[in-house]
C-alpha positions as CSV (number, residue, x, y, z in Angstrom):
1,M,16.0,30.9,46.2
2,F,17.5,33.6,48.3
3,R,16.7,36.7,50.3
4,R,18.6,39.6,49.3
5,P,21.5,39.4,48.6
6,A,22.0,36.0,46.9
7,V,24.8,34.6,49.1
8,P,24.6,31.2,50.8
9,A,23.9,32.7,54.4
10,N,20.6,34.1,52.7
11,Q,19.6,30.8,50.9
12,I,16.1,30.0,52.1
13,H,15.2,27.0,49.3
14,D,17.3,24.8,47.1
15,F,15.2,22.5,44.9
16,H,16.7,19.4,43.4
17,L,16.0,15.9,42.4
18,P,16.8,13.4,45.0
19,I,19.9,11.0,44.1
20,A,18.2,7.8,42.3
21,P,19.0,4.4,43.6
22,S,21.3,4.0,40.5
23,G,23.4,6.9,41.8
24,L,22.4,9.2,39.0
25,Y,21.8,12.7,40.0
26,W,19.7,15.7,38.5
27,V,18.3,13.3,36.0
28,V,14.5,12.7,35.5
29,P,12.7,10.4,33.3
30,V,10.8,12.1,30.6
31,L,7.6,10.6,29.5
32,E,7.1,10.5,25.5
33,R,4.4,13.0,25.8
34,G,6.6,15.2,27.8
35,L,9.1,16.3,24.9
36,T,7.5,17.6,21.8
37,I,9.4,18.8,18.6
38,S,7.8,20.9,15.9
39,P,7.5,19.5,12.6
40,D,10.3,21.8,11.1
41,E,12.7,20.5,14.0
42,N,13.2,24.1,15.1
43,T,11.2,24.3,18.3
44,F,11.6,22.0,21.4
45,T,9.1,21.9,24.3
46,L,10.1,20.1,27.5
47,E,7.0,20.1,29.8
48,I,7.0,18.0,33.2
49,Q,4.5,17.9,35.7
50,N,4.4,16.9,39.3
51,V,8.3,15.9,39.5
52,S,9.2,14.7,43.1
53,V,11.9,17.0,44.2
54,V,13.4,17.9,47.5
55,D,14.0,21.2,49.1
56,Q,17.2,21.4,50.8
57,P,18.2,24.7,51.6
58,R,21.7,23.9,53.2
59,W,22.7,21.5,50.3
60,P,25.4,20.1,49.9
61,A,26.1,20.2,53.6
62,L,26.0,16.5,54.9
63,D,23.6,17.4,57.7
64,S,21.1,19.4,55.4
65,I,17.4,18.3,55.8
66,A,15.8,17.3,52.7
67,T,12.0,18.1,52.4
68,P,9.7,16.5,49.9
69,A,8.4,18.9,47.3
70,R,6.9,19.0,43.8
71,M,7.8,20.7,40.8
72,N,6.2,21.5,37.4
73,F,8.0,23.3,34.5
74,K,7.8,24.0,30.8
75,M,11.0,25.1,28.8
76,V,10.9,26.0,25.2
77,W,13.8,26.2,22.9
78,K,13.7,27.8,19.4
79,S,16.8,27.5,17.1
80,T,17.9,30.6,15.4
81,G,19.7,28.5,12.8
82,E,23.0,30.0,13.6
83,P,25.7,27.2,13.6
84,V,27.5,26.5,16.9
85,K,30.4,24.0,17.1
86,Y,32.7,23.4,20.1
87,D,35.0,20.6,20.0
88,D,37.8,19.8,22.8
89,S,39.6,16.5,22.2
90,S,41.7,17.3,25.3
91,K,38.5,17.0,27.5
92,R,36.8,14.5,25.0
93,F,33.8,16.9,24.5
94,R,32.1,18.1,21.2
95,F,28.8,20.0,20.8
96,T,27.2,20.7,17.4
97,G,24.2,22.4,16.9
98,T,22.5,26.0,16.5
99,G,21.9,28.8,18.7
100,A,18.5,29.3,20.1
101,S,16.3,31.3,22.2
102,C,14.9,29.6,25.4
103,Q,12.0,30.6,27.8
104,L,11.1,29.0,30.9
105,E,8.1,28.8,33.5
106,A,7.9,26.9,36.6
107,E,6.3,26.2,39.8
108,V,7.2,24.4,43.1
109,E,5.5,23.5,46.3
110,V,6.7,22.1,49.6
111,A,3.1,21.0,51.1
112,S,4.6,20.1,54.4
113,I,5.6,23.7,55.1
114,G,2.7,25.5,53.2
115,F,5.2,27.0,50.9
116,S,4.5,27.5,47.0
117,W,6.3,29.7,44.4
118,K,5.3,30.3,40.9
119,S,7.7,32.0,38.0
120,D,6.5,34.8,35.8
121,P,4.8,33.6,32.7
122,L,6.6,31.8,29.9
123,N,6.2,34.7,27.4
124,S,8.1,36.9,29.8
125,S,11.1,34.8,30.2
126,K,14.2,35.1,28.2
127,A,17.7,33.5,28.6
128,D,20.9,35.0,27.6
129,V,22.5,32.1,26.2
130,A,20.9,28.9,24.8
131,I,21.8,26.0,22.1
132,V,20.2,23.1,20.9
133,G,22.1,20.2,19.1
134,E,24.1,17.2,20.0
135,K,26.7,16.6,22.7
136,V,29.2,13.9,22.8
137,N,31.6,13.1,25.6
138,G,33.7,10.6,27.3
139,R,34.1,7.1,26.0
140,Y,31.6,8.3,23.3
141,Y,34.0,10.9,22.0
142,E,35.9,10.1,18.6
143,S,38.1,12.6,17.1
């Protein structure tokens, strides 16, 4: 989050997951009930409540302070049915799926400083680009 204009000097919040003991970063476990798929397999809903995150406005500076925070979010992808395929053997990366629409609503709270923020409702959200499908990379990539 930034004060205007959106330049590093104006950043006031940066919410992200803490680095796990395993070294994984930007990964959160999803309970089975957190992901729902429609019977026709065209709509995917990811909803996670009460995720432990940190607010670290100066990240990635090594001396940046991390303040515990909580996040809730709901994200909905709806397939358009339009095929999408990207395959780059030199980068060992392949994606096969379809284009999609995507909407998101989220809220965060940093209780220790009395800060909270909530996005506009899901029905007013729109992504310019979204895709759903399968990705293969690294050692799992086979041409």
